[in-house]
N, C-alpha and C positions, 0 to 999 in steps of 0.2 A: 509307661508312666514317666513323666519328667520330675515327679514329686514323690518322695519316699512315703509321705503320709497317705497319698492317694493310692499308691501301690499296696500299702498295708491294709487300707480299707477294703480294697477289692479282694485281697487274699482272705481276710476275715469274713467278708460277705459270702465268698464261695464256700466257706466251711459251715455257714449257718443258713443254708437254703431252705431248711424245714421251717424256719421262722422268718417269713418274708416281711420284716418290719422296716429294715433299713432302706430298701430300694425307694420307697415313696418319698422318704426324707432326702435321700441322696440325689434323686432326680432333680429336685428343685434347688438344693443347696450346692451341689457340685455337678453341673451339667457336663463337665469334661469326662465324667465317668459313665456317661450314658451308654456308650457302646459296650463297655465291659459289663455293665449291669444287664444289658440285653442278652449277652452271651450266657451269663449265669442263669437268667430266667429260662433260657432254652435248654439248660442242662449241660452246657459246654463248660469245660474248665479252661479259662483263658490263660495264655502264657503272659506273665506279668514281669516287667523289668523296669528299672528306673535308672536315671543317669542323665548326662548332657543330651539335649535334644538334637536330632539330626538336622542339618541345615535344610531348609525347605528348597525343593527343586521345582523350578518353573520352566516352561517351554518344552516339556517332555511329552511325547505321545504316550498312549496307554501302554503300549508294548515296551517302550523305553523306560517308563516309570516302573514297570514290573521288573525289568532287568536291574534297574538301580536298587530297588528294594531287595531283590534276590541277592545282589552282591553284598549289601549291608548285612542281611540276615546270615548269609553263609560265612561272612568274615569272622563270626564267633565260633565256627566249628570247622570250616574247610577253607582256609585262606587261598589255596591255589584256585579252587573253583570260583571263589569270590572275585579274585583278580580276573579270571577268564570272563566272568559275567560283565565286569566293569569295562573290560577292553572291547566289548561288543557295542558300546555306546558311541555316538558320534562326537568327534572333536572335543569341544569344551566340556560337554557332559561327561565324556570319558575321563577327562582330567579330574573333574569334581568327584566322580565316583571312586576313582583310584585313591584320591587323597582321603576320602572318607573311610575306605577300606584300610588304608595305612593307619589312620587314627584307631580304628577298631581292633586291629591285630597287634598294635604296638605294645599292649600290656603283656602279651604272652610270647610274641615273636618280633621283638624290635628290630632285629637284623633284616628280616624279610620286609618289614614296614619301611626301613631305610632304603632297601633296594627299590621298592615301589616309588618312593619319593624321587630317587635318582633317575628312574625311568621317566617320570613326569618332567623332571628338569631337562633331560635330553630331548624330549619331544616338544618342549615349549621354550624355545630359545628366547623369544620376546613375550613376556607375560604382562598382562594388564595388572593394575594394582590389586584388584579383587582376587585374582588367581594367586598372585604373590602372597597376599595375606593368608589365603587358604593353605598354601604350601608351608608358610612359617608355622601356622597352627599345627599342621601335621608333624613338622620337625620337633615342635615342643612336646608332642605326645611320645615321639620316639625317644627324646632325651629323658623323659620321665620313666619310660619303660626300661631304659638302660641305667637308671638311677644316676644320671649325669646332671647334678644340680647346676653346675656352671653353664652347660649348654642349655638347660631348661630356662634359667634366668635370662640368658641372652636371647632365646627365642621369644620369651614373654615380652622382653623390652622391645624387640623388633616388631612383634605383632601388635603391641599396643601403640607404638609409634605409627605404624602403617594405618591402623584403624583411625587414629587421630587425624592423620592426613586426609584420608578418605572422607571422614565426617566434615572436616573444615571445608573441603571442596563442595560436598553435597549441600551443606547448610547454606552455602552462598547462592544456591539455585532457588531458595524460597520454599522447598517442600517441607511437609510436616512430619514425614516418617522416613527414616533411612534404615536399611537392613544390611548388615554385614554378616552373612551366614556363618563364616568361620570364626567370628568373634565369640559366639555363645560357648562352643566347646572350649575355646582358649581360656575364657574367663572361668569356666567351671574347673578346668585343670589348674589354673592359677590359684583359685581359692583352696584347692586341696593341697597343693604343694608349696605355694608361696603367697599366702594371703596378705602378708605385710606389704608386698609389692603390688598386688592386684587390687586391693581395696581402694587405695588412693587413685588408681586409674579410673575405676568405675565412678567413684564419688566426684572426680574432677570433670566428668562429662557434663555438657550443658543439659538442662532439664528437657527431657524428651521421652517419647514412648520407648525408644531403644534403651535409654538409661534405666527406666522403670523395669523393663524386662530383664536387663542384666543384673539389677539389684536383686530381683526375685531368683534369678539363676544362682547368684552368689550365695544367697541365703539357703537355697536348696543344696548347694555343694557343701556348705558347712554342716547342714543337718545330716548328711550322709557320710561325711568324712569321719575318720577315727579320731577320738579326742586325744589331745596331747597328754603325755604322761608327765604331769606337773606335780612336783612336790612328793613324788613317790620315793620311798627309801628301799634300798636293797634288803631283802629278807636275811635275817640272821639265823644261822643254824644253832640249835641248842648244843651246848658243850656236853660231850659224853661224860657220864659219871666215871670217876676213877674206879678201877676194879678193886 
């Protein structure tokens, strides 16, 4: 699930299978939950998670797509095997998979993620702008994993500038929809760690389907991030009575 509310609905529905009231309503009101509801009806307990969506992958064979998904899945528990799976993919797809693995493992092993990014840089001396944007996005996640706010802000600045340049070029071609896969996780991260810098970027985009999707992603990031501790006062300990 990319939406915390949808994930919560499926969790609650899986706990109330003896009262099959929700499925009929949800099938019509939230079609994106269809697959999860089918699993629940069949008596299976789905694995549910939410967060920034994975970049869509095009041009992969069935076997390559399976390796990509395996790499992403394993990155949450076995980074070495995830990297091994990603390295079996051909050329550009290998780069995309490795950068996605780097994003996934950056939260708990940012040093290994940084090493993966360095490997990608060594193997791709001349990058197109899309790959460069993807790499910057992965670097931002590593900076967040290392709690390096300066590096994170710099990566966000570079990533948004790169996205603006890509969009300005593509908008000149007259197309109606442009996709920058690495931008979605970057915006999600920016909303969690630096919303004051990220919101003006998203709001400054020209009206488009991409902007609408990024606004929804930004809202989802806010709904799942920890609320700031505003106006809280340190607790005072009661003075001990004099003996």
